[in-house]
C-alpha positions, 0 to 999 in steps of 0.5 A: 500499500505505501510507495516508500517510507526512505524519507529521502525518495524523491517527491511523488508525481505531480498531481494538480491543484484540483485533484489536491482538493479532492482529498478530505482530510479531517481532525477526530478524536478517537472514542476508543482503540482496541487490538485487533489480532486477526490483522497481518499485522500488528494494528488497533482497532479505532473509533474516532468522532469527526464530528455531526457532519460526518460522525463516528468512523471506524479506522484500522491504524497499523500505530501498534510501535509508537501507541499504545491503547491507553494513550489512543482514547482521546487524541486527534488524529488525522484521516482522508473521509471520503476514500471508499471502506478497505475491508483490512482481515474481518475488519470494515476500516470506513478512511484512512487515519494518517501519519508518518514513518519514524527513522525505524519506518514504524508510524506515528500518527499525525494530529494538530498541536492543539486542540481543533472542532471534529471534523476540521479540514484539511485547507 
């Protein structure tokens, strides 16, 4: 799924600004997190609140190396909310939670520096 985690990799193929505007990235607050032992790669199942317009959505996230279950509820995260749902094993993931690779390649969640309203859109 990921092209590369190498920070020295060149930029991806150029896209038009209109293409960028099609990607709907919103902030939500994690309501609950639970283990997902059936996943091929270690992952958690997240329930995220994106506010009244989008509501609560589920996501499978491979964030187990840098994030503990206990620390996730209440944390704000960024996610792409307009991709089609994706079957991840026995779990239907409704949004793509965003993160960046750390120096070992493990995912660090991407979030605002300060709280913002759930449903806020990246621009």
